[in-house]
ZAMARGU-4260 file (C-alpha; in steps of 0.2 Angstrom, whole numbers, plus 5000, padded with zeros to 4 digits):
<rodrens>
0) 5019/5124/4996 | 5019/5107/5003 | 5004/5098/5008 | 5001/5083/5018 | 4988/5070/5021
5) 4985/5056/5034 | 4973/5044/5031 | 4968/5031/5043 | 4960/5015/5035 | 4948/5004/5043
10) 4951/4987/5044 | 4939/4972/5042 | 4934/4965/5060 | 4946/4950/5058 | 4961/4962/5055
15) 4958/4973/5069 | 4968/4966/5084 | 4984/4962/5072 | 5001/4969/5075 | 5002/4987/5070
20) 5008/4992/5052 | 5014/5008/5047 | 5021/5009/5029 | 5032/5025/5027 | 5032/5033/5007
25) 5047/5043/5004 | 5041/5052/4987 | 5053/5043/4977 | 5044/5027/4980 | 5027/5033/4974
30) 5020/5027/4954 | 5021/5046/4945 | 5015/5048/4927 | 5014/5066/4916 | 4998/5071/4912
35) 4994/5082/4897 | 5007/5098/4896 | 5013/5100/4915 | 4999/5090/4924 | 5005/5076/4934
40) 4998/5060/4944 | 5005/5053/4961 | 4998/5034/4963 | 5001/5028/4982 | 4988/5013/4981
45) 4979/5004/4968 | 4981/5007/4950 | 4979/5024/4939 | 4980/5024/4921 | 4996/5011/4920
50) 5005/5017/4933 | 5005/5007/4952 | 5007/5014/4968 | 5018/5004/4982 | 5007/5002/4995
55) 5003/4985/5001 | 4987/4977/4996 | 4975/4980/5009 | 4955/4971/5011 | 4948/4987/5004
60) 4958/4986/4989 | 4960/5004/4989 | 4966/5017/4976 | 4972/5032/4982 | 4983/5046/4972
65) 4987/5065/4971 | 4982/5075/4954 | 4992/5090/4948 | 4979/5095/4934 | 4988/5110/4926
70) 4978/5113/4911 | 4958/5109/4908 | 4963/5094/4903 | 4952/5080/4910 | 4959/5066/4918
75) 4949/5052/4917 | 4950/5036/4931 | 4941/5018/4929 | 4936/5013/4946 | 4932/4996/4953
80) 4913/4994/4953 | 4904/4995/4971 | 4918/5005/4978 | 4914/5021/4986 | 4924/5036/4982
85) 4929/5055/4987 | 4939/5069/4983 | 4947/5081/4992 | 4951/5098/4980 | 4966/5104/4991
90) 4968/5119/4979 | 4961/5129/4965 | 4945/5122/4960 | 4939/5108/4949 | 4923/5098/4938
95) 4920/5084/4943 | 4910/5073/4933 | 4903/5073/4913 | 4905/5086/4904 | 4890/5098/4903
100) 4885/5091/4920 | 4898/5093/4932 | 4898/5100/4948 | 4912/5112/4953 | 4921/5109/4970
105) 4933/5123/4977 | 4947/5122/4987 | 4944/5116/5004 | 4931/5104/5000 | 4929/5085/4999
110) 4919/5077/4988 | 4908/5062/4991 | 4908/5052/4973 | 4888/5045/4968 | 4889/5030/4960
115) 4896/5023/4945 | 4914/5016/4942 | 4923/5032/4931 | 4928/5045/4938 | 4932/5062/4927
120) 4941/5079/4935 | 4944/5094/4925 | 4953/5111/4931 | 4944/5123/4920 | 4950/5138/4926
125) 4968/5137/4933 | 4980/5122/4940 | 4973/5113/4955 | 4979/5099/4967 | 4965/5085/4971
130) 4967/5068/4983 | 4958/5055/4975 | 4952/5039/4984 | 4943/5025/4983 | 4939/5008/4992
135) 4930/4993/4994 | 4913/4996/5009 | 4916/4984/5022 | 4898/4983/5029 | 4901/4978/5046
140) 4897/4991/5061 | 4908/5002/5065 | 4911/5008/5083 | 4920/5024/5085 | 4928/5035/5102
145) 4942/5048/5101 | 4955/5038/5090 | 4948/5020/5091 | 4937/5013/5078 | 4930/4993/5082
150) 4916/4985/5077 | 4907/4982/5095 | 4905/4990/5110 | 4916/4978/5120 | 4929/4979/5109
155) 4930/4999/5110 | 4930/4996/5129 | 4944/4983/5127 | 4955/4993/5115 | 4953/5010/5126
160) 4958/4999/5142 | 4973/4993/5131 | 4979/5009/5127 | 4976/5013/5146 | 4986/4999/5150
165) 5002/5002/5139 | 4996/4985/5127 | 4997/4992/5109 | 5002/4974/5103 | 4991/4959/5107
170) 5003/4944/5100 | 5018/4955/5107
</rodrens>
């Protein structure tokens, strides 16, 4: 079965009006490693247990990976202190957290992870698929209208006006 994810990353205010950048990544470009007997990790951004992802550096220092957990062996990952993280379970179910105090998260559920710098995931009953993401918070105001995300109402109005006028690249 094919799974696809489309994630939009908020940028710091100083980069919001930069020329657009899109990075299309073929599966062969992703960092990949085998886990336990048949599991696998694919790293898109950041690092996971010695495997690096190909996504270019971003101010939020993202970690983005997918996990195919094929047995009940735990996957553990150190995350930078202060980063916000979530896990989206797209197949099966996983236990997230330390053994004895883990929370079970089922298919189709997104779990926002709490404070800490280590995440532990395990598929106790069947194979599971997980998208794991983390990044440094920007601590900037957010104003959102439709697909536009800016820092002020004035910037939103300018972005909408630019869109309506067909201006997508302010520098070009």
